[in-house]
N, C-alpha and C positions, 0 to 999 in steps of 0.2 A: 490649303494644300493644293498644289497644281496637279492637273491631270497627268502631266508627264511623270509624276511619281508612280503612277500605276505601272509604268513600264521601266521603272528604275533598274539600272544595271550598275553594279559596283565597278568602280574604276581604280586607277592607281592611287589617287588621293584617298579613296575609301579604304583601300588596303593600308596605306600609311597611317590613317586615323586609327584604325583598329589595332594596328601594331604598337603605335604610341600609347594607346590606352592599355594594352596588354603589358607594357613596360612597368607599370606601377602595381600590377596585381600582387606579386609575391612580396616585394620589399618596400611597397609604398608607405606602410606604416613605420618601417624600420629605417627609412631614409635619414632620419635625424638621430639615429642611434649613436653615431660618433660624438654627438654633442651632449650626451647625458651627464657626463662628468662636469662639464661647464654649466649646465643647467642647475645641477645640484649646488655648485659653488655660487651661482648668481642668487639663488633663493635660500641660501644657508640651510640646505637639506642634507643631513648627514646619512639618513636612512636611504640606502640604495634602492630598496623596494618601492619607495615613493617616487623617485625619479623614473624608475622602470615602468611606471604607469603610463608614461608618455608613449611607450611602445606597446604596452599590454592593452590599454583601453580600446584602441581601434580593433584589435583582434577580438576582444570581448563583444564589441558592437557587431562585428561580422557574424559571430556565433549566434547572437541574439536575433538579428534582423535578416539572416540569410534566406530563410523560407519566405518571409514577407516580401523582400525585394524581388524574389523570383516570381511570386504571385503578381505583384504589381506590374512587372515586365510583361507577363502574359495577359494581364487584364487591360493595361493602358498603352502597351506598345514598347518594344525593346528600344527603338531609337529615342523615343521620348524619355524613357527611363535613363538611358545613357546620358542624354543632355542634362537632366536634373542631377544625376549622380556626379557628373563632371563639375557642375557648378558648386555642389556641396563640397566635393573634394578640393577644389581650388580655394574657395572662400575659407573653409575651416582649416585648410592646410596652411595658408598664408597668414591668417589672422593672428596666430601666436607671435609672429614677428613684432607686432605692435603692442602686445600685451605685457604687462608687468605684474600680473597676478597669476600665481601658479594654479590656483583652482580653476580660473577661467581658461587657462591653457588646457587643463585636463578635460574640461567640458568640450572644448573645440576638438580635441583629439578623439573623444568618443563619437562626436558627430561625424568626424572624418571617416570613421569606420563605416557609416551608412553609405557614404559616397563610394568607398572602396568596394563595398558589397555590390552596389549597382553596377559599377564599372566591370567588376569581375564576372558577374553573371551575364550581363548584356553583351560584352565584347565577345565572349565565347559563343553565346547563342547566335549572335549576328553572323559569325563565321559560318555556322551551320545553315543559316537562312539565305545568305548571299551566294555562297558557292556550293557546288555539288561534285560528287565523284572524286576523281583524283585531283582536280583543281582544289577542292576543299582540303584534301590531305596535304597538298603543298602549302596552303595558307596556314594550316595548323602547325606545320613545321616551322614556318616563318615566325609564328607566334611564340613557339618555344625559344627560338633564337632571340626574339625581342625580350622575353622574360629574363634570359640570361644577360643580355646586354644591359637591360634596365637595372639589374642588380649591380653590375659593375659601375655603370654611369652614376646612378643615384647615390650609391654608397661612397664612391670616390669623391664626387662633387660635394656631397654632404660632409665628408670628412674634412675636405679643404676649407669649406665655409665655416665649419666649427672652430677652426683655428683662428678665424677672423673675428668671430663673435658668437656667443651662445645662441643667439636668435637667428643668425644668418642662414642656417640650414633649412629653416622654414620657408625660405624663398624658393626652394626647389619645387614647391607645389604650384608655382607659376606656370609650370609645364602644362597644367590643366587648362589655362587660358588659351594656350596655343592649340591644344587638342579641340577645344570648343570651337574656335574659329574654323579649323579644318573640318570639323563635323558639320557645321552649318552648310557648307558647300558640297559635302560628299556623303552624308549619311541620311538615309530615308527609311521609313518603315518598310520592311520586306513584305512581299506578297504572301498571302496565306497559301501554304502548300496543302493541297487536298489529299495528298498521299498519306496513308497511315500504315503502321506496321502491326496492327492488331491481329492480322491473320498470319503473321510470321511465327515460326516454331518457337515455343517457349517451354523447353523441357523442364520437368520437375527435377530439382536438385536437392538431394538429401542434406539435411542440416544447414539449409540456406541461411537462416537467421544467425546461427552460430558462426558460420564462415564470414558473414558480413561483419559481425561484431569483432571477429579476429582481425579483419582488415582495419577496422576503426582503432583497435588497441595498438596495432603496429604503427599506424601513422601518428597516433597520439604520442607514443614513446619516442619516435624518431624526431618529431618536431619539437618536443620538449627539450630533448638533448641539443638539437641544432640551435634553437633560439636562446639557449643559455649563453651563446657567444655574442650576438649583436647587441644584446642588452647590457653586456658587461665588458666589452672590449675597451671602452674608454677608461675603465678602472684597471683592467688587467694589464694593459701595455705599460703604464707608468710604474707598476710594481716590478716588472721584469727588466726594464731598461730605462735608465735616465736619459740616454741619447734619443730614443724613440719618443719619449714623453714630450719633447719639444714640438712635435707634430703628431700628437696622438690621434687627432681626428682624421687626418689624412691617411695614416697608416691603418686605422681601423676600417676606413672606407675601402682602401685597396684590398685588404685581406678578405673582407666580406665579398668584394667584387670577384676575386679569384674563386671563392667558394661558389658563387652563382654561375660563373662561366663553366666551371668544372661540372656542376650539376647538369646544366643544359647540354653540354657536349656528351657526357656519359649517358644521359637519358636517351638522347637521340641515337647514339651508337648502339646501345643495348637494345632499344626498341626495334632496330632494324637488323639485328644480328641473326644469323641462321640458327644458332643454338641458344636456348634459354634455360635457366634453372627452374626447378619446381618452385612453387611459391614459398614453401617453408625454407628451402635452401637459399632463395634470393633474400628473404628477410634475414636469415642467419648471417650471410656474408655482408649484408648492408650494415648490420650492427657490429660486425667484426671490423669493418673499415672505420665505422664511427669510434670504436674503441681505440684503434690505432691513431686516429686524428686527435682524440681527446688526450691520450697519454702523451703525445708530442707536445701538447700545450703545457705539460708539466716540466718538460725537458729544459726550457729556458731558465728555470730556477738555478741550473748548474752551468750556464754558459756566460762567458764574459764578453764575447765579441758580438757587436750589434749585427754584423753581417751573418754570423752563424745563427743568431736568434731569428732574423728575417727568413733565412732559408728554411729553418725548422718550421716556422709558422706557415710559410707558403705550402710546404709539403702537407702540413696538418690540414689546411683549408682545402687542398686538392682532394685529400682522402675523405673529408667530411662531404664535400660536394659530390664525389663519386658515390658515397653512401646514399645521399639523397637521390641521385640519378638512378640508382638501382632499386631503391625501395618504392619511390613514388609511382613509377610506371607499373610496378608489380601490384601495388595497392589499387590503383585506378583500373588496371586491367582486370583484376580480380572482382572488383565491385561491378564493373561493366558486365562481366559474365554472369554475375549473381543477380543482376537487376533485370527487370522486364520493361517492356515499353510503357507499362502503366505505373511502375514503381521506381524508375530510374531517377526521377527528380527527387523523390524522398530519400532514396539511397545515397545519392550524391550530396544532398543536403546534410545528411548525417556525417558524411565525409568532411564537409566544410566545418561543421560544428566541432568534430573531433580535432581537426587541424588547428582551429582558432582557440579553442579552449586550452589546448596544450601550450599555445603561444602565450596566452594570458597567464597561465599558472607558472610558466617558466620565468616571466617577469616578476612574479610575486615571490616564488619560493626560493629561487637561486640566491638572492641576497640574504635570505634567512640561513641558507646552508653555508653561505660565505662567513657569516658571523659565527656559526657553530663550529666551523673548521679553522678558527684562528685568524680570520680576516686575511686569508691568502687565496687568491683566485686559482693559483696553480693547484692547491689542494681540492678546490671545487671541481676543476676539470679532471683531476685524477679520480675523484670519487665517481663522477659521471662516466668516466671511462670504464671503471669497474662494473658499473650498472650495465653499460653496453656489452661488456664481455659476458656477464651473466645472461643477458638476453640472447647473445650469440649461442652460448652453450645450450640453453633451453630449447631454442629453435632448431639447433643442429640435432639434438636428441629427438625432437619431434619429427624432423625431416627423415631421419633414419628409421624411426618407428613407422611412419606412414609408408615409406618405401618397402619396409619389410612386410608389413601387413598386405600391401598390394601384391608383393611377390607370392606370399603364402596363400593369399585368398583368390588369386586369379588362375583359372584352369587354362593356361596358355598352351596352345598347340600350333607351332609355327611351321608353315611350309613355304619356303622362299624359292621363287623361280624368277630368273632374269631372262626376258624374252627380247631377242634382237629383232629389228625391223626386217621385213621381207622374208622372214623365216616362218614356215607353217606352224600353226598352233597344234599341239598335240590334242587328239580327241579323247585321250584316256583320262577323263575327269570323272570323279564321282558326282552324283546328283547334288546340286545346290538349290535350295529353295529361294534364298534371297542373297543377292550379291551387292555388297557395298562398294560404291565407286566415288572416292574423293576426287574432286576436280577443281582446278583453279584457272582453266582456260588456256594453259600453256600447251605447246606442241607435245611434250612428253605426257601430259595429262590426257590430251585427246587420243594419243596412241593407246594409253591404258583404257580409255573409254571404248575404243574400237574392239579391243580384245575382250573386254567385259561383255560387250554386246554379242560377240561370237559365242562366248561361253554360255551366256544366258539363253541364246537362241537354241543351242544344242541340248541344253538341260531343262528347257522350259522354266527358267527361273525368272523371278521379278528382280528389279534393280532399284536400289535406293541411291540416288546421287546426292552428295553432300558437298556444300561449299562452306568452308570455315573462314570467317572474318577474323584475322589475327588482330584483336583489339590492342595488343601490346605494341604494335607498330605505331599506334597513335596515342597510347595512354599517357606517356610522360611529357607530352608536348603542350599541355595546357593545365589549367588549374583543376580540371576534372569536373567542374560544376556544369550540369546540363549537357555534357558531352556524350553521354551513353546513347541517348536516342539518335543523335546525329550520326554516331558511328554505325548504328543499326541501319539508318536510312542509307548511308553510303555503302553498307554491305549489300543491301538489296539491290542497289544500282549496279555495283561492280560484279555481282554474282549472275546477273541476268544472262549475259552472253554465254558464259561457261555452262550454265544449267540448260539453256535453250539448245545448245549443241547436243547434249545427252538426250534430252526429251525428243528432239526431232529424229535422232538416229534410232531411239527405242521405238518410236511410233512407226517408223518405216519397216521395222522388223517385227512388229506386232508384240512388243514386250511391255508388260506392265511396269510402270515407273512411278516412284515417289521422289520429290525433290525436297531438300531441306537446306535452309541457311541457318548456321549456328555461329555463335560468337565466343571466341576463347583462343587457347593455343591449339594450332592445327593438330599436332600429334595427339594431344590429350582428348580432343573432341572426336577424332577418328577412332581412337581406341575405345572410348566410351560407347560410340555408336556400333562398334564391332560386336557388342554383346548380342545384338539382334540380327546378326548376319551369319551366313555359312561360309562366306569367302569375301576377302577384301582384295580389290584389284586397284592398284595405284601406280602412278608414274614414279620414276626414280629421281627425277629433278623437277623443280618448280620453276617459277618465273625468273628466279635469279640465275638459273642455268649455271650454278656453280660447278667447277670441275672436280667432281668426286670420283673415286675409284669405281664404285658400283651404284650408290644411291645417295640422295640427299638426306639431310638429318632427320626430316619428318618421316620419310619412308623407313629409314633405319630404326627409328624409335617404334614405329608401328609394327615393324617386323618382330622386334624383341618383346612387345608387350600386348599385342592384340589378342582378343579372346577366340579368334578363329584363324584358319590358314590364311596366308597372305601371298598374293601374286604380285611381284614387283616387275613392272614392264619398263625396260630401258630401250629407248629408240637410238639405234646406232646411226653413225654418219652413212650417207649413201655411198 
């Protein structure tokens, strides 16, 4: 290894290598899904659950080796593990093209999963090692787009090649050779970062284990429902349309590509939206969209026009993709909030296991359901749609119950004041022992800080300054493995300037101050912290500077639900 590696800086080629690696994370195993029908015909396999193993076995392998590959990456180096994983991925992916033994093909597919596990963990980890702060956030956003594009490209090309020959889709894995060549020139072991997050705030969360398990169950159910499609599209399409059956592989690939793009787009839009649903309600609406998508899969049974069938299927895939785009960032965001710097690897490892076990079981159980329901895939999707609807109802009831208990159990006393700039603060305030000041470093936030300092000085109060890292802004834009610690590190970096401003001002005025960096939804974390405060002083607008009548969505939520009086400070134009 050359000494220049000690000062290695990632470049554009490094970025392209990481993004190409990310393209295979989600649908790398399912890239040959459009060829399953042809594979069954080639080897005279009538049992759909057997051919589905071509897709299911890599997922099982990921579930088994996920923790091990993460350990090896930490022990022997992430770049080295990425190289080895890419070699395994390429060799085991392409080898079935030359094989004519179904058992040997299944062995290759299981070993392919080991490569996918290493690529998935190291590509995400290297993003956290190579880039910092907002630059890292941008790269994670690029990664999300790459995953969506990868789904479209891999499934479309795989579908087209399936119509050429049953084994031609396996040539897709030659992309691994291209990535290896790029990685040789652009990927090096990252320098060890001595910074740790062991001293950051790690608040106790009631029922942490139960909440983590709830996230696991949600992602398990969602992925089981979703993966009932790629493993069976090559059988489903010929049943609903003779015209589309002539190019079943291509159409299967296109439809799955539409789903992937919809997922990536919705996930990025939702993660950056100003208003977010509670976790229970987000899960509920995700399964509602899954229900609508599944039921639309039943509609072609009654359609004669190929164009009408295509339109219905496109709408169905968009709905399913949006369902994934809503649920996945909610799950990963929830797990990130529930994990600590010492447990995030284990928590996210459990997430990977839940995701891939559901994928494996979908490949095994759906064909059995198909036989039980009269060998019609429209019936299968209708049944899965009903299951989605039941999950929606259960989660909707749970969401209403949680909100009702919160309203009944919270002694909320709200006092809202909007203060304009350059106007004197009233001195008629009651004594406050501790004032909570949320800050994000924006001008409106600094204005609120200034007012909080004045109030604290007059009332001899202490101040708690809190910076909330909104993990959902980054949650849906990667596979989630090993990303929690990286988001925490980014949170500490981005919070420093905002909190330093409060600390310096407090010291100048002789005010006791405590700073906290927490991870979650801003409104929820501020409300939770308000239990220990006598007054909350916050700005009306955040960094987005959205044009609101009085206050931003976070301040509005805090006003409605805080445990103590709230002072909202709005800085007017000069």
